[in-house]
C-alpha positions as CSV (number, residue, x, y, z in Angstrom):
1,M,-14.8,128.0,-75.8
2,P,-16.5,131.2,-77.0
3,S,-17.8,131.5,-80.5
4,V,-16.2,134.1,-82.6
5,G,-18.2,136.3,-84.9
6,T,-21.6,135.8,-83.5
7,A,-24.1,137.8,-81.4
8,P,-25.2,136.9,-77.9
9,D,-27.2,133.7,-77.5
10,S,-30.5,134.2,-75.7
11,S,-31.2,130.4,-75.2
12,P,-32.1,129.6,-71.6
13,N,-30.0,126.5,-71.8
14,C,-26.8,128.4,-72.1
15,P,-24.6,128.5,-69.0
16,K,-24.5,132.0,-67.5
17,T,-21.0,131.8,-66.0
18,P,-18.3,131.9,-66.9
19,T,-18.7,133.7,-70.2
20,S,-16.4,135.7,-72.4
21,R,-16.8,139.0,-74.2
22,G,-15.4,139.7,-77.6
23,S,-14.9,142.8,-79.6
24,L,-14.0,143.5,-83.2
25,A,-11.4,146.3,-83.6
26,R,-11.1,147.7,-87.1
27,S,-7.6,148.4,-88.4
28,S,-6.7,151.0,-91.0
29,R,-3.7,149.0,-91.8
30,R,-3.2,145.3,-92.7
31,A,-1.4,144.7,-89.4
32,W,-1.1,146.6,-86.1
33,P,2.2,147.3,-84.4
34,R,2.7,145.6,-81.1
35,P,2.3,146.2,-78.2
36,S,0.1,149.3,-79.0
37,I,-3.3,148.6,-80.6
38,R,-5.1,151.6,-81.9
39,P,-8.2,150.7,-83.8
40,V,-9.9,153.2,-86.1
41,S,-13.3,152.1,-84.9
42,R,-14.7,149.3,-82.7
43,S,-17.8,147.1,-82.6
44,S,-18.4,145.1,-79.4
45,L,-20.6,142.1,-78.9
46,G,-21.2,139.6,-76.2
47,L,-20.1,136.0,-77.1
48,T,-21.3,132.8,-75.5
49,C,-20.5,129.2,-76.0
50,C,-24.0,128.1,-77.2
51,P,-24.6,127.3,-80.9
52,A,-28.3,128.1,-81.0
53,T,-30.0,131.4,-82.0
54,R,-26.8,133.0,-83.3
55,R,-26.7,135.5,-86.1
56,S,-23.8,136.7,-88.3
57,I,-22.3,140.0,-87.5
58,A,-20.4,140.4,-90.7
59,E,-23.3,142.2,-92.5
60,A,-23.5,144.8,-89.7
61,L,-19.8,145.8,-90.0
62,A,-18.2,148.1,-92.6
63,A,-15.7,146.5,-95.0
64,G,-12.2,146.5,-93.7
65,N,-9.5,144.7,-91.7
66,Y,-10.3,143.6,-88.2
67,R,-8.8,141.9,-85.1
68,I,-10.7,139.9,-82.5
69,R,-10.2,140.5,-78.8
70,I,-11.6,138.1,-76.3
71,T,-11.9,139.1,-72.6
72,R,-12.8,136.7,-69.8
73,N,-15.5,138.4,-67.6
74,D,-15.3,136.3,-64.5
75,G,-12.7,138.6,-62.8
76,S,-9.7,136.6,-63.9
77,G,-8.5,139.4,-66.2
78,I,-7.6,137.0,-69.0
79,V,-7.5,138.8,-72.3
80,D,-6.2,137.8,-75.7
81,T,-6.2,139.3,-79.2
82,S,-5.9,137.6,-82.6
83,N,-2.3,137.7,-84.0
84,T,-3.3,138.7,-87.5
85,V,-6.1,140.7,-89.0
86,F,-8.9,139.2,-91.1
87,S,-10.9,141.0,-93.8
88,I,-14.6,141.6,-94.1
89,A,-15.4,142.4,-97.8
90,A,-18.2,144.7,-98.9
91,P,-21.4,142.9,-100.0
92,T,-21.0,141.3,-103.4
93,H,-23.9,140.3,-105.5
94,V,-22.2,139.4,-108.8
95,Y,-20.0,136.3,-109.3
96,Y,-17.9,135.4,-112.3
97,V,-17.2,132.2,-114.1
98,N,-14.7,131.5,-116.9
99,G,-14.1,128.0,-118.3
100,G,-10.4,128.5,-118.9
101,A,-10.1,130.6,-122.1
102,V,-10.0,134.3,-122.5
103,N,-10.8,136.1,-125.8
104,A,-8.9,139.2,-126.7
105,T,-12.0,141.3,-126.6
106,G,-15.6,141.1,-125.5
107,D,-15.4,138.7,-122.6
108,W,-17.0,139.3,-119.3
109,T,-13.9,138.2,-117.5
110,T,-10.3,139.1,-117.9
111,A,-8.5,136.0,-116.7
112,A,-8.9,132.2,-117.1
113,G,-11.1,130.7,-114.4
114,N,-9.7,128.8,-111.5
115,D,-11.8,127.3,-108.7
116,A,-9.2,128.5,-106.2
117,N,-10.2,132.1,-107.1
118,D,-12.9,133.9,-105.2
119,G,-15.1,134.5,-108.2
120,L,-15.9,138.0,-107.0
121,T,-14.4,140.1,-109.8
122,P,-13.8,139.7,-113.6
123,A,-10.1,139.2,-112.9
124,T,-10.7,136.4,-110.4
125,P,-13.4,134.1,-111.9
126,K,-14.0,130.6,-110.8
127,A,-13.7,127.8,-113.5
128,S,-17.3,126.5,-113.1
129,I,-20.7,127.3,-111.6
130,R,-20.7,124.6,-109.0
131,P,-17.9,126.1,-106.8
132,V,-19.7,129.4,-106.7
133,L,-22.8,127.6,-105.3
134,E,-20.7,125.7,-102.8
135,A,-18.6,128.7,-101.7
136,Y,-21.4,131.3,-101.2
137,D,-24.8,131.5,-99.6
138,L,-26.6,133.2,-102.6
139,N,-29.6,135.4,-102.1
140,P,-32.4,136.7,-104.3
141,G,-31.0,139.2,-106.8
142,D,-27.5,137.7,-106.8
143,V,-26.1,136.9,-110.3
144,I,-23.6,134.4,-111.6
145,R,-22.2,135.6,-114.9
146,V,-20.9,132.6,-117.0
147,D,-18.5,133.7,-119.7
148,D,-18.2,132.2,-123.2
149,G,-17.2,128.6,-123.2
150,T,-18.3,125.0,-122.7
151,Y,-18.7,123.7,-119.1
152,N,-18.8,120.0,-118.9
153,L,-20.5,118.4,-115.9
154,S,-19.8,115.0,-114.4
155,A,-22.9,115.2,-112.1
156,N,-26.1,117.2,-112.0
157,L,-25.7,120.9,-111.1
158,V,-27.9,121.1,-108.0
159,I,-29.5,124.3,-106.9
160,G,-31.1,124.0,-103.5
161,N,-33.5,126.1,-101.5
162,A,-30.7,128.1,-99.9
163,D,-29.9,129.6,-103.3
164,S,-33.5,130.5,-104.2
165,G,-33.8,133.7,-106.3
166,V,-30.4,133.5,-107.9
167,T,-29.9,134.3,-111.6
168,I,-27.4,132.4,-113.7
169,E,-26.6,134.5,-116.7
170,G,-24.9,133.0,-119.8
171,Y,-22.7,135.1,-122.0
172,Y,-24.3,137.3,-124.6
173,D,-23.1,140.2,-126.7
174,E,-24.6,141.3,-130.0
175,E,-21.1,142.0,-131.4
176,Y,-20.1,138.3,-130.8
177,P,-23.2,136.3,-131.7
178,D,-21.2,133.0,-132.1
179,R,-20.2,133.0,-128.4
180,R,-22.2,131.3,-125.8
181,A,-22.0,129.7,-122.4
182,L,-22.9,126.0,-122.8
183,V,-23.5,123.7,-119.8
184,N,-23.0,120.2,-121.0
185,R,-24.2,117.3,-118.8
186,G,-22.7,114.8,-121.2
187,N,-25.0,112.1,-120.1
188,T,-28.4,111.1,-121.5
189,S,-29.3,108.6,-118.8
190,A,-32.5,108.9,-116.8
191,G,-32.0,111.3,-113.9
192,S,-29.2,113.2,-115.5
193,Y,-29.8,116.9,-115.8
194,A,-27.7,119.9,-116.5
195,I,-29.6,122.0,-113.9
196,D,-31.3,120.1,-111.1
197,L,-33.6,122.4,-109.0
198,Q,-34.3,120.9,-105.6
199,D,-36.8,122.9,-103.6
200,A,-35.4,126.1,-105.2
201,D,-37.8,128.9,-106.1
202,R,-37.5,131.9,-108.4
203,V,-34.3,130.7,-110.1
204,T,-33.6,132.4,-113.4
205,L,-31.5,130.9,-116.2
206,D,-30.8,133.7,-118.6
207,R,-29.3,132.9,-122.1
208,L,-27.6,129.9,-120.6
209,H,-27.3,127.0,-123.1
210,L,-28.0,123.5,-121.7
211,T,-27.7,120.0,-123.0
212,A,-30.6,117.7,-122.0
213,P,-31.2,114.0,-121.9
């Protein structure tokens, strides 16, 4: 079965026939009328069944709604197109967390946090830091903004090598000096830490209040 959303695999162990070819067709609307498909623009890529040496194509595409068309290239003429569109969002480097309460003024977020949110805007914050780390592959320069509140942990908040270079920024505003973002481990036993760096480099904790054993 062809892999969707990856570039051609150059591994010599990949079978050469039969293979499939896929294309991403960008839609200017949320859905296309059938049977006519008229994309605004198109990016094509070869797709093979091998998992090795693949790279993501999402970063190379403009933000928008897309469909996937798969074409069998062994002369059978088999073609299929995804029934619904999917979205590729523009690159986001700031993520938002809110513990569940929103002050009338001054907050970084505008809604109570919920881990079902995407955490990508002040209106859709996640409820804690861990779901941001789990949901996204963070890169150097990315920032997690943690709004005013207390964030209780039942386990160490682990930051691994894949998220090296991230900044976790606790709430601060000179107009509201009593507000803060407190990460509370709630456990003073040996081995319990609020932030547990595991092979992570260049991680910045900025104005984030932590409890410690």
